[in-house]
TORKOL-4160 file (C-alpha; in steps of 0.2 Angstrom, whole numbers, padded with zeros to 4 digits, m for minus):
415
<pt num="1" X="m0065" Y="0064" Z="m0152"/>
<pt num="2" X="m0082" Y="0065" Z="m0144"/>
<pt num="3" X="m0094" Y="0050" Z="m0142"/>
<pt num="4" X="m0111" Y="0047" Z="m0135"/>
<pt num="5" X="m0113" Y="0037" Z="m0119"/>
<pt num="6" X="m0132" Y="0032" Z="m0120"/>
<pt num="7" X="m0144" Y="0045" Z="m0124"/>
<pt num="8" X="m0139" Y="0057" Z="m0109"/>
<pt num="9" X="m0121" Y="0059" Z="m0109"/>
<pt num="10" X="m0107" Y="0064" Z="m0121"/>
<pt num="11" X="m0088" Y="0059" Z="m0118"/>
<pt num="12" X="m0077" Y="0072" Z="m0124"/>
<pt num="13" X="m0059" Y="0069" Z="m0118"/>
<pt num="14" X="m0049" Y="0054" Z="m0111"/>
<pt num="15" X="m0043" Y="0057" Z="m0093"/>
<pt num="16" X="m0035" Y="0041" Z="m0089"/>
<pt num="17" X="m0034" Y="0022" Z="m0093"/>
<pt num="18" X="m0035" Y="0007" Z="m0081"/>
<pt num="19" X="m0037" Y="m0011" Z="m0080"/>
<pt num="20" X="m0056" Y="m0010" Z="m0080"/>
<pt num="21" X="m0058" Y="0003" Z="m0093"/>
<pt num="22" X="m0056" Y="0021" Z="m0099"/>
<pt num="23" X="m0061" Y="0037" Z="m0089"/>
<pt num="24" X="m0068" Y="0051" Z="m0099"/>
<pt num="25" X="m0072" Y="0069" Z="m0096"/>
<pt num="26" X="m0091" Y="0070" Z="m0100"/>
<pt num="27" X="m0106" Y="0081" Z="m0101"/>
<pt num="28" X="m0123" Y="0077" Z="m0095"/>
<pt num="29" X="m0140" Y="0085" Z="m0091"/>
<pt num="30" X="m0133" Y="0092" Z="m0074"/>
<pt num="31" X="m0116" Y="0097" Z="m0081"/>
<pt num="32" X="m0098" Y="0090" Z="m0081"/>
<pt num="33" X="m0096" Y="0072" Z="m0076"/>
<pt num="34" X="m0083" Y="0058" Z="m0076"/>
<pt num="35" X="m0088" Y="0043" Z="m0086"/>
<pt num="36" X="m0079" Y="0026" Z="m0083"/>
<pt num="37" X="m0082" Y="0016" Z="m0099"/>
<pt num="38" X="m0079" Y="m0002" Z="m0095"/>
<pt num="39" X="m0069" Y="m0014" Z="m0106"/>
<pt num="40" X="m0078" Y="m0022" Z="m0121"/>
<pt num="41" X="m0076" Y="m0039" Z="m0114"/>
<pt num="42" X="m0085" Y="m0034" Z="m0098"/>
<pt num="43" X="m0099" Y="m0026" Z="m0108"/>
<pt num="44" X="m0101" Y="m0041" Z="m0119"/>
<pt num="45" X="m0104" Y="m0053" Z="m0104"/>
<pt num="46" X="m0123" Y="m0053" Z="m0101"/>
<pt num="47" X="m0122" Y="m0062" Z="m0085"/>
<pt num="48" X="m0110" Y="m0050" Z="m0078"/>
<pt num="49" X="m0120" Y="m0035" Z="m0084"/>
<pt num="50" X="m0135" Y="m0042" Z="m0075"/>
<pt num="51" X="m0126" Y="m0044" Z="m0059"/>
<pt num="52" X="m0119" Y="m0026" Z="m0061"/>
<pt num="53" X="m0136" Y="m0019" Z="m0063"/>
<pt num="54" X="m0142" Y="m0028" Z="m0047"/>
<pt num="55" X="m0128" Y="m0018" Z="m0038"/>
<pt num="56" X="m0134" Y="m0002" Z="m0045"/>
<pt num="57" X="m0145" Y="0003" Z="m0030"/>
<pt num="58" X="m0131" Y="0000" Z="m0018"/>
<pt num="59" X="m0119" Y="0010" Z="m0029"/>
<pt num="60" X="m0131" Y="0025" Z="m0032"/>
<pt num="61" X="m0134" Y="0025" Z="m0013"/>
<pt num="62" X="m0116" Y="0029" Z="m0008"/>
<pt num="63" X="m0118" Y="0047" Z="m0005"/>
<pt num="64" X="m0104" Y="0054" Z="0006"/>
<pt num="65" X="m0091" Y="0068" Z="0005"/>
<pt num="66" X="m0077" Y="0056" Z="0004"/>
<pt num="67" X="m0084" Y="0044" Z="m0009"/>
<pt num="68" X="m0084" Y="0048" Z="m0028"/>
<pt num="69" X="m0103" Y="0047" Z="m0030"/>
<pt num="70" X="m0110" Y="0036" Z="m0044"/>
<pt num="71" X="m0123" Y="0046" Z="m0053"/>
<pt num="72" X="m0129" Y="0034" Z="m0066"/>
<pt num="73" X="m0126" Y="0017" Z="m0074"/>
<pt num="74" X="m0127" Y="0016" Z="m0093"/>
<pt num="75" X="m0130" Y="0000" Z="m0102"/>
<pt num="76" X="m0132" Y="0004" Z="m0120"/>
<pt num="77" X="m0127" Y="m0009" Z="m0134"/>
<pt num="78" X="m0109" Y="m0013" Z="m0132"/>
<pt num="79" X="m0107" Y="0001" Z="m0119"/>
<pt num="80" X="m0106" Y="m0002" Z="m0100"/>
<pt num="81" X="m0102" Y="0014" Z="m0091"/>
<pt num="82" X="m0102" Y="0021" Z="m0073"/>
<pt num="83" X="m0106" Y="0040" Z="m0073"/>
<pt num="84" X="m0098" Y="0048" Z="m0058"/>
<pt num="85" X="m0095" Y="0064" Z="m0050"/>
<pt num="86" X="m0081" Y="0074" Z="m0058"/>
<pt num="87" X="m0067" Y="0077" Z="m0045"/>
<pt num="88" X="m0055" Y="0091" Z="m0051"/>
<pt num="89" X="m0038" Y="0086" Z="m0045"/>
<pt num="90" X="m0026" Y="0071" Z="m0045"/>
<pt num="91" X="m0025" Y="0054" Z="m0039"/>
<pt num="92" X="m0014" Y="0049" Z="m0024"/>
<pt num="93" X="m0002" Y="0039" Z="m0034"/>
<pt num="94" X="0002" Y="0054" Z="m0045"/>
<pt num="95" X="0006" Y="0064" Z="m0029"/>
<pt num="96" X="0017" Y="0049" Z="m0022"/>
<pt num="97" X="0026" Y="0048" Z="m0039"/>
<pt num="98" X="0030" Y="0066" Z="m0037"/>
<pt num="99" X="0034" Y="0067" Z="m0019"/>
<pt num="100" X="0039" Y="0049" Z="m0015"/>
<pt num="101" X="0032" Y="0051" Z="0003"/>
<pt num="102" X="0022" Y="0064" Z="0013"/>
<pt num="103" X="0024" Y="0072" Z="0030"/>
<pt num="104" X="0015" Y="0061" Z="0043"/>
<pt num="105" X="0001" Y="0075" Z="0046"/>
<pt num="106" X="m0004" Y="0076" Z="0028"/>
<pt num="107" X="m0003" Y="0057" Z="0026"/>
<pt num="108" X="m0014" Y="0054" Z="0041"/>
<pt num="109" X="m0027" Y="0067" Z="0036"/>
<pt num="110" X="m0029" Y="0059" Z="0019"/>
<pt num="111" X="m0031" Y="0042" Z="0026"/>
<pt num="112" X="m0044" Y="0048" Z="0039"/>
<pt num="113" X="m0054" Y="0055" Z="0025"/>
<pt num="114" X="m0054" Y="0038" Z="0016"/>
<pt num="115" X="m0058" Y="0029" Z="0032"/>
<pt num="116" X="m0074" Y="0040" Z="0034"/>
<pt num="117" X="m0079" Y="0036" Z="0016"/>
<pt num="118" X="m0076" Y="0017" Z="0019"/>
<pt num="119" X="m0086" Y="0018" Z="0035"/>
<pt num="120" X="m0101" Y="0024" Z="0025"/>
<pt num="121" X="m0099" Y="0011" Z="0012"/>
<pt num="122" X="m0097" Y="m0003" Z="0025"/>
<pt num="123" X="m0113" Y="0003" Z="0034"/>
<pt num="124" X="m0122" Y="m0001" Z="0018"/>
<pt num="125" X="m0114" Y="m0018" Z="0016"/>
<pt num="126" X="m0103" Y="m0012" Z="0001"/>
<pt num="127" X="m0084" Y="m0018" Z="0002"/>
<pt num="128" X="m0072" Y="m0009" Z="m0010"/>
<pt num="129" X="m0060" Y="m0023" Z="m0012"/>
<pt num="130" X="m0046" Y="m0013" Z="m0021"/>
<pt num="131" X="m0041" Y="0001" Z="m0010"/>
<pt num="132" X="m0025" Y="0008" Z="m0017"/>
<pt num="133" X="m0017" Y="0026" Z="m0021"/>
<pt num="134" X="m0024" Y="0024" Z="m0039"/>
<pt num="135" X="m0042" Y="0024" Z="m0032"/>
<pt num="136" X="m0040" Y="0038" Z="m0020"/>
<pt num="137" X="m0043" Y="0056" Z="m0028"/>
<pt num="138" X="m0037" Y="0072" Z="m0021"/>
<pt num="139" X="m0050" Y="0087" Z="m0023"/>
<pt num="140" X="m0038" Y="0101" Z="m0027"/>
<pt num="141" X="m0053" Y="0113" Z="m0027"/>
<pt num="142" X="m0057" Y="0108" Z="m0009"/>
<pt num="143" X="m0050" Y="0117" Z="0006"/>
<pt num="144" X="m0033" Y="0112" Z="0012"/>
<pt num="145" X="m0034" Y="0103" Z="0029"/>
<pt num="146" X="m0020" Y="0097" Z="0041"/>
<pt num="147" X="m0003" Y="0097" Z="0034"/>
<pt num="148" X="m0010" Y="0106" Z="0018"/>
<pt num="149" X="m0019" Y="0090" Z="0013"/>
<pt num="150" X="m0034" Y="0092" Z="0001"/>
<pt num="151" X="m0050" Y="0082" Z="0004"/>
<pt num="152" X="m0048" Y="0064" Z="m0001"/>
<pt num="153" X="m0061" Y="0053" Z="m0010"/>
<pt num="154" X="m0062" Y="0035" Z="m0013"/>
<pt num="155" X="m0067" Y="0029" Z="m0030"/>
<pt num="156" X="m0071" Y="0014" Z="m0041"/>
<pt num="157" X="m0083" Y="0005" Z="m0029"/>
<pt num="158" X="m0090" Y="m0010" Z="m0037"/>
<pt num="159" X="m0077" Y="m0012" Z="m0051"/>
<pt num="160" X="m0067" Y="m0026" Z="m0042"/>
<pt num="161" X="m0083" Y="m0035" Z="m0038"/>
<pt num="162" X="m0088" Y="m0033" Z="m0056"/>
<pt num="163" X="m0072" Y="m0041" Z="m0063"/>
<pt num="164" X="m0071" Y="m0055" Z="m0050"/>
<pt num="165" X="m0087" Y="m0064" Z="m0054"/>
<pt num="166" X="m0089" Y="m0083" Z="m0054"/>
<pt num="167" X="m0092" Y="m0084" Z="m0073"/>
<pt num="168" X="m0075" Y="m0075" Z="m0075"/>
<pt num="169" X="m0064" Y="m0082" Z="m0062"/>
<pt num="170" X="m0061" Y="m0098" Z="m0052"/>
<pt num="171" X="m0060" Y="m0101" Z="m0034"/>
<pt num="172" X="m0041" Y="m0104" Z="m0036"/>
<pt num="173" X="m0039" Y="m0086" Z="m0043"/>
<pt num="174" X="m0035" Y="m0070" Z="m0034"/>
<pt num="175" X="m0041" Y="m0053" Z="m0041"/>
<pt num="176" X="m0033" Y="m0038" Z="m0034"/>
<pt num="177" X="m0017" Y="m0028" Z="m0032"/>
<pt num="178" X="m0003" Y="m0038" Z="m0024"/>
<pt num="179" X="0004" Y="m0025" Z="m0013"/>
<pt num="180" X="m0012" Y="m0021" Z="m0004"/>
<pt num="181" X="m0020" Y="m0038" Z="m0003"/>
<pt num="182" X="m0026" Y="m0044" Z="0014"/>
<pt num="183" X="m0019" Y="m0061" Z="0020"/>
<pt num="184" X="m0036" Y="m0069" Z="0021"/>
<pt num="185" X="m0038" Y="m0065" Z="0002"/>
<pt num="186" X="m0021" Y="m0073" Z="m0002"/>
<pt num="187" X="m0027" Y="m0089" Z="0008"/>
<pt num="188" X="m0043" Y="m0090" Z="m0002"/>
<pt num="189" X="m0056" Y="m0083" Z="0010"/>
<pt num="190" X="m0071" Y="m0072" Z="0004"/>
<pt num="191" X="m0067" Y="m0053" Z="0006"/>
<pt num="192" X="m0076" Y="m0044" Z="0020"/>
<pt num="193" X="m0075" Y="m0026" Z="0026"/>
<pt num="194" X="m0058" Y="m0030" Z="0035"/>
<pt num="195" X="m0049" Y="m0032" Z="0019"/>
<pt num="196" X="m0052" Y="m0013" Z="0015"/>
<pt num="197" X="m0044" Y="m0009" Z="0032"/>
<pt num="198" X="m0029" Y="m0019" Z="0029"/>
<pt num="199" X="m0027" Y="m0011" Z="0012"/>
<pt num="200" X="m0029" Y="0007" Z="0019"/>
<pt num="201" X="m0016" Y="0004" Z="0032"/>
<pt num="202" X="m0005" Y="m0002" Z="0018"/>
<pt num="203" X="m0008" Y="0014" Z="0009"/>
<pt num="204" X="m0004" Y="0024" Z="0025"/>
<pt num="205" X="0012" Y="0015" Z="0027"/>
<pt num="206" X="0017" Y="0019" Z="0009"/>
<pt num="207" X="0013" Y="0037" Z="0012"/>
<pt num="208" X="0024" Y="0038" Z="0027"/>
<pt num="209" X="0039" Y="0027" Z="0020"/>
<pt num="210" X="0038" Y="0029" Z="0001"/>
<pt num="211" X="0036" Y="0010" Z="m0001"/>
<pt num="212" X="0023" Y="m0003" Z="0004"/>
<pt num="213" X="0027" Y="m0015" Z="0019"/>
<pt num="214" X="0027" Y="m0031" Z="0010"/>
<pt num="215" X="0029" Y="m0026" Z="m0009"/>
<pt num="216" X="0044" Y="m0029" Z="m0020"/>
<pt num="217" X="0049" Y="m0042" Z="m0033"/>
<pt num="218" X="0038" Y="m0056" Z="m0040"/>
<pt num="219" X="0020" Y="m0055" Z="m0035"/>
<pt num="220" X="0021" Y="m0072" Z="m0028"/>
<pt num="221" X="0034" Y="m0067" Z="m0016"/>
<pt num="222" X="0023" Y="m0052" Z="m0011"/>
<pt num="223" X="0008" Y="m0063" Z="m0008"/>
<pt num="224" X="0019" Y="m0074" Z="0004"/>
<pt num="225" X="0025" Y="m0059" Z="0014"/>
<pt num="226" X="0007" Y="m0054" Z="0017"/>
<pt num="227" X="0004" Y="m0071" Z="0026"/>
<pt num="228" X="0021" Y="m0074" Z="0034"/>
<pt num="229" X="0029" Y="m0057" Z="0037"/>
<pt num="230" X="0028" Y="m0045" Z="0052"/>
<pt num="231" X="0028" Y="m0027" Z="0048"/>
<pt num="232" X="0044" Y="m0018" Z="0051"/>
<pt num="233" X="0043" Y="m0002" Z="0062"/>
<pt num="234" X="0046" Y="0015" Z="0054"/>
<pt num="235" X="0057" Y="0027" Z="0064"/>
<pt num="236" X="0052" Y="0044" Z="0068"/>
<pt num="237" X="0033" Y="0043" Z="0071"/>
<pt num="238" X="0023" Y="0043" Z="0087"/>
<pt num="239" X="0020" Y="0027" Z="0096"/>
<pt num="240" X="0001" Y="0030" Z="0095"/>
<pt num="241" X="0002" Y="0030" Z="0076"/>
<pt num="242" X="0013" Y="0015" Z="0075"/>
<pt num="243" X="0001" Y="0005" Z="0086"/>
<pt num="244" X="m0013" Y="0010" Z="0074"/>
<pt num="245" X="m0004" Y="0004" Z="0059"/>
<pt num="246" X="0001" Y="m0013" Z="0068"/>
<pt num="247" X="m0017" Y="m0016" Z="0073"/>
<pt num="248" X="m0024" Y="m0013" Z="0056"/>
<pt num="249" X="m0011" Y="m0023" Z="0047"/>
<pt num="250" X="m0015" Y="m0038" Z="0059"/>
<pt num="251" X="m0016" Y="m0055" Z="0050"/>
<pt num="252" X="m0032" Y="m0059" Z="0059"/>
<pt num="253" X="m0046" Y="m0049" Z="0051"/>
<pt num="254" X="m0055" Y="m0048" Z="0068"/>
<pt num="255" X="m0041" Y="m0040" Z="0076"/>
<pt num="256" X="m0042" Y="m0025" Z="0065"/>
<pt num="257" X="m0052" Y="m0009" Z="0068"/>
<pt num="258" X="m0068" Y="m0005" Z="0059"/>
<pt num="259" X="m0067" Y="0010" Z="0047"/>
<pt num="260" X="m0076" Y="0021" Z="0058"/>
<pt num="261" X="m0065" Y="0017" Z="0073"/>
<pt num="262" X="m0049" Y="0020" Z="0062"/>
<pt num="263" X="m0056" Y="0037" Z="0056"/>
<pt num="264" X="m0059" Y="0042" Z="0074"/>
<pt num="265" X="m0042" Y="0036" Z="0080"/>
<pt num="266" X="m0033" Y="0045" Z="0066"/>
<pt num="267" X="m0041" Y="0061" Z="0070"/>
<pt num="268" X="m0035" Y="0059" Z="0088"/>
<pt num="269" X="m0017" Y="0056" Z="0083"/>
<pt num="270" X="m0017" Y="0071" Z="0071"/>
<pt num="271" X="m0012" Y="0085" Z="0084"/>
<pt num="272" X="0004" Y="0074" Z="0088"/>
<pt num="273" X="0010" Y="0075" Z="0070"/>
<pt num="274" X="0010" Y="0094" Z="0067"/>
<pt num="275" X="0027" Y="0100" Z="0061"/>
<pt num="276" X="0035" Y="0082" Z="0059"/>
<pt num="277" X="0044" Y="0081" Z="0042"/>
<pt num="278" X="0043" Y="0067" Z="0030"/>
<pt num="279" X="0052" Y="0052" Z="0036"/>
<pt num="280" X="0070" Y="0049" Z="0031"/>
<pt num="281" X="0071" Y="0030" Z="0027"/>
<pt num="282" X="0078" Y="0021" Z="0012"/>
<pt num="283" X="0068" Y="0009" Z="0002"/>
<pt num="284" X="0073" Y="m0009" Z="0002"/>
<pt num="285" X="0084" Y="m0013" Z="m0012"/>
<pt num="286" X="0084" Y="m0025" Z="m0027"/>
<pt num="287" X="0089" Y="m0040" Z="m0018"/>
<pt num="288" X="0071" Y="m0043" Z="m0013"/>
<pt num="289" X="0066" Y="m0044" Z="m0031"/>
<pt num="290" X="0072" Y="m0061" Z="m0033"/>
<pt num="291" X="0058" Y="m0075" Z="m0034"/>
<pt num="292" X="0058" Y="m0088" Z="m0020"/>
<pt num="293" X="0064" Y="m0105" Z="m0026"/>
<pt num="294" X="0050" Y="m0116" Z="m0032"/>
<pt num="295" X="0037" Y="m0102" Z="m0033"/>
<pt num="296" X="0026" Y="m0103" Z="m0048"/>
<pt num="297" X="0024" Y="m0087" Z="m0059"/>
<pt num="298" X="0008" Y="m0077" Z="m0060"/>
<pt num="299" X="0001" Y="m0073" Z="m0077"/>
<pt num="300" X="0009" Y="m0058" Z="m0085"/>
<pt num="301" X="0022" Y="m0057" Z="m0072"/>
<pt num="302" X="0039" Y="m0048" Z="m0075"/>
<pt num="303" X="0055" Y="m0058" Z="m0073"/>
<pt num="304" X="0063" Y="m0053" Z="m0057"/>
<pt num="305" X="0078" Y="m0046" Z="m0066"/>
<pt num="306" X="0068" Y="m0034" Z="m0075"/>
<pt num="307" X="0060" Y="m0028" Z="m0058"/>
<pt num="308" X="0076" Y="m0020" Z="m0053"/>
<pt num="309" X="0076" Y="m0001" Z="m0052"/>
<pt num="310" X="0057" Y="0001" Z="m0051"/>
<pt num="311" X="0052" Y="0010" Z="m0036"/>
<pt num="312" X="0036" Y="0000" Z="m0035"/>
<pt num="313" X="0042" Y="m0017" Z="m0041"/>
<pt num="314" X="0025" Y="m0025" Z="m0037"/>
<pt num="315" X="0019" Y="m0017" Z="m0053"/>
<pt num="316" X="0016" Y="m0030" Z="m0066"/>
<pt num="317" X="0009" Y="m0029" Z="m0084"/>
<pt num="318" X="m0009" Y="m0034" Z="m0087"/>
<pt num="319" X="m0005" Y="m0042" Z="m0104"/>
<pt num="320" X="0009" Y="m0055" Z="m0106"/>
<pt num="321" X="0025" Y="m0047" Z="m0113"/>
<pt num="322" X="0019" Y="m0029" Z="m0112"/>
<pt num="323" X="0026" Y="m0015" Z="m0101"/>
<pt num="324" X="0016" Y="m0010" Z="m0085"/>
<pt num="325" X="0003" Y="0003" Z="m0088"/>
<pt num="326" X="0009" Y="0020" Z="m0087"/>
<pt num="327" X="m0003" Y="0024" Z="m0073"/>
<pt num="328" X="0004" Y="0010" Z="m0062"/>
<pt num="329" X="m0013" Y="0001" Z="m0061"/>
<pt num="330" X="m0008" Y="m0016" Z="m0055"/>
<pt num="331" X="m0025" Y="m0024" Z="m0053"/>
<pt num="332" X="m0021" Y="m0041" Z="m0059"/>
<pt num="333" X="m0026" Y="m0060" Z="m0058"/>
<pt num="334" X="m0015" Y="m0072" Z="m0049"/>
<pt num="335" X="m0018" Y="m0090" Z="m0043"/>
<pt num="336" X="m0020" Y="m0094" Z="m0025"/>
<pt num="337" X="m0003" Y="m0100" Z="m0018"/>
<pt num="338" X="m0003" Y="m0118" Z="m0011"/>
<pt num="339" X="0000" Y="m0120" Z="0008"/>
<pt num="340" X="0018" Y="m0126" Z="0006"/>
<pt num="341" X="0022" Y="m0110" Z="m0004"/>
<pt num="342" X="0016" Y="m0099" Z="0010"/>
<pt num="343" X="0026" Y="m0108" Z="0023"/>
<pt num="344" X="0043" Y="m0103" Z="0027"/>
<pt num="345" X="0054" Y="m0091" Z="0038"/>
<pt num="346" X="0045" Y="m0076" Z="0045"/>
<pt num="347" X="0058" Y="m0064" Z="0039"/>
<pt num="348" X="0065" Y="m0073" Z="0023"/>
<pt num="349" X="0059" Y="m0060" Z="0011"/>
<pt num="350" X="0056" Y="m0045" Z="0022"/>
<pt num="351" X="0059" Y="m0027" Z="0015"/>
<pt num="352" X="0067" Y="m0019" Z="0030"/>
<pt num="353" X="0068" Y="0000" Z="0031"/>
<pt num="354" X="0086" Y="0006" Z="0035"/>
<pt num="355" X="0094" Y="0023" Z="0039"/>
<pt num="356" X="0102" Y="0032" Z="0023"/>
<pt num="357" X="0119" Y="0026" Z="0020"/>
<pt num="358" X="0118" Y="0010" Z="0030"/>
<pt num="359" X="0122" Y="m0007" Z="0020"/>
<pt num="360" X="0107" Y="m0017" Z="0015"/>
<pt num="361" X="0106" Y="m0034" Z="0025"/>
<pt num="362" X="0113" Y="m0048" Z="0016"/>
<pt num="363" X="0124" Y="m0037" Z="0004"/>
<pt num="364" X="0142" Y="m0039" Z="0001"/>
<pt num="365" X="0145" Y="m0022" Z="0010"/>
<pt num="366" X="0135" Y="m0029" Z="0025"/>
<pt num="367" X="0145" Y="m0044" Z="0026"/>
<pt num="368" X="0161" Y="m0034" Z="0025"/>
<pt num="369" X="0155" Y="m0023" Z="0039"/>
<pt num="370" X="0150" Y="m0037" Z="0050"/>
<pt num="371" X="0168" Y="m0045" Z="0048"/>
<pt num="372" X="0176" Y="m0028" Z="0052"/>
<pt num="373" X="0165" Y="m0027" Z="0068"/>
<pt num="374" X="0170" Y="m0045" Z="0073"/>
<pt num="375" X="0188" Y="m0040" Z="0071"/>
<pt num="376" X="0185" Y="m0025" Z="0082"/>
<pt num="377" X="0176" Y="m0034" Z="0095"/>
<pt num="378" X="0191" Y="m0047" Z="0096"/>
<pt num="379" X="0204" Y="m0033" Z="0097"/>
<pt num="380" X="0192" Y="m0024" Z="0109"/>
<pt num="381" X="0191" Y="m0038" Z="0121"/>
<pt num="382" X="0210" Y="m0040" Z="0122"/>
<pt num="383" X="0212" Y="m0022" Z="0125"/>
<pt num="384" X="0199" Y="m0022" Z="0138"/>
<pt num="385" X="0208" Y="m0036" Z="0148"/>
<pt num="386" X="0224" Y="m0025" Z="0147"/>
<pt num="387" X="0215" Y="m0010" Z="0152"/>
<pt num="388" X="0207" Y="m0019" Z="0167"/>
<pt num="389" X="0224" Y="m0026" Z="0172"/>
<pt num="390" X="0232" Y="m0009" Z="0172"/>
<pt num="391" X="0217" Y="m0001" Z="0180"/>
<pt num="392" X="0218" Y="m0013" Z="0195"/>
<pt num="393" X="0237" Y="m0010" Z="0197"/>
<pt num="394" X="0234" Y="0009" Z="0196"/>
<pt num="395" X="0219" Y="0007" Z="0209"/>
<pt num="396" X="0231" Y="m0001" Z="0221"/>
<pt num="397" X="0244" Y="0013" Z="0219"/>
<pt num="398" X="0231" Y="0027" Z="0223"/>
<pt num="399" X="0221" Y="0031" Z="0238"/>
<pt num="400" X="0206" Y="0019" Z="0242"/>
<pt num="401" X="0194" Y="0034" Z="0240"/>
<pt num="402" X="0196" Y="0036" Z="0221"/>
<pt num="403" X="0186" Y="0025" Z="0209"/>
<pt num="404" X="0192" Y="0022" Z="0192"/>
<pt num="405" X="0184" Y="0033" Z="0178"/>
<pt num="406" X="0179" Y="0029" Z="0161"/>
<pt num="407" X="0188" Y="0040" Z="0149"/>
<pt num="408" X="0179" Y="0035" Z="0133"/>
<pt num="409" X="0161" Y="0035" Z="0130"/>
<pt num="410" X="0152" Y="0026" Z="0116"/>
<pt num="411" X="0144" Y="0037" Z="0104"/>
<pt num="412" X="0131" Y="0024" Z="0100"/>
<pt num="413" X="0115" Y="0024" Z="0110"/>
<pt num="414" X="0111" Y="0009" Z="0121"/>
<pt num="415" X="0101" Y="m0004" Z="0112"/>
């Protein structure tokens, strides 16, 4: 059913729903637009509306090919809406749900586009604060680039800041999506441009691997990993690309590249990726979904047992007792973990990629394999001593010019 948005726009069809509101297909004086109608409770907060209106100039000034431009801001009665450019395509989450992972060339091309959009925003002092696949749109009407990737645009600037205002949250709360939160956010520091770089590097890792580097299980465990874990290497990508990922996932914000630098470096790496197929690594299993002992639950969190089988187990419902949103929008509110909750072993809850068919670390199959290897090593040492003894005797029985030859080579590469 159509509805009027202010005096200039008409919303005709729902395109999607998220944690901040509903996106409609709309018509305006200049043709089709996308209208993000924000939640009623946001529109009813007059202080919040005033702050958002103050941001209007910055939002309207973000005009870049890889940013979904805000055309207008409508404040009319109970309606608070962002009128945006209409992008005919899909979001990156939908593509990931369909393909699980992308070829490195396509993944890097998409992330390079987003980095260029973020660079334009950061130059104007605007930090996105919620970079994730749901907020990256693919323009299917645009020309296909490297790896067949269509142009990518970052959307929803200002929405995270809109929700996270002093009147709505406390200093002990975190607003964001657990899988993509930079360590400094988890530790309660104010968000700067570097948080967008960390989140975008997380997105790139996810496009390559099919899962995020620190996600899985209870949101509290995810937050802890961001602070304490070291990212695990992905096999099959050039070293230059891996070093970029490591630098942009650095715990210290100052160690990360700026958005413009990241975009330039990604374009330099692109020629090395032509023809490389999607990576063949398995996603870490459900054993990582367990909540660490003594960790407090986040509001609306799903019990660890219910997380099993979800490809992105970081997804949590936005309302207590409800199922996660169908569009996997995981923007949620959590408390800042205490220092003792963030302390612990650097590898305690790591999600380690593994080759297909290999046992998961810590599993019963893994322990059994280790026991078998131990028995083989013991037997192998004994057999080795016998072979050496026989070899020495044989060497004395032959001419001194002939050296003993190995007759069996290991099929495993040297470590």
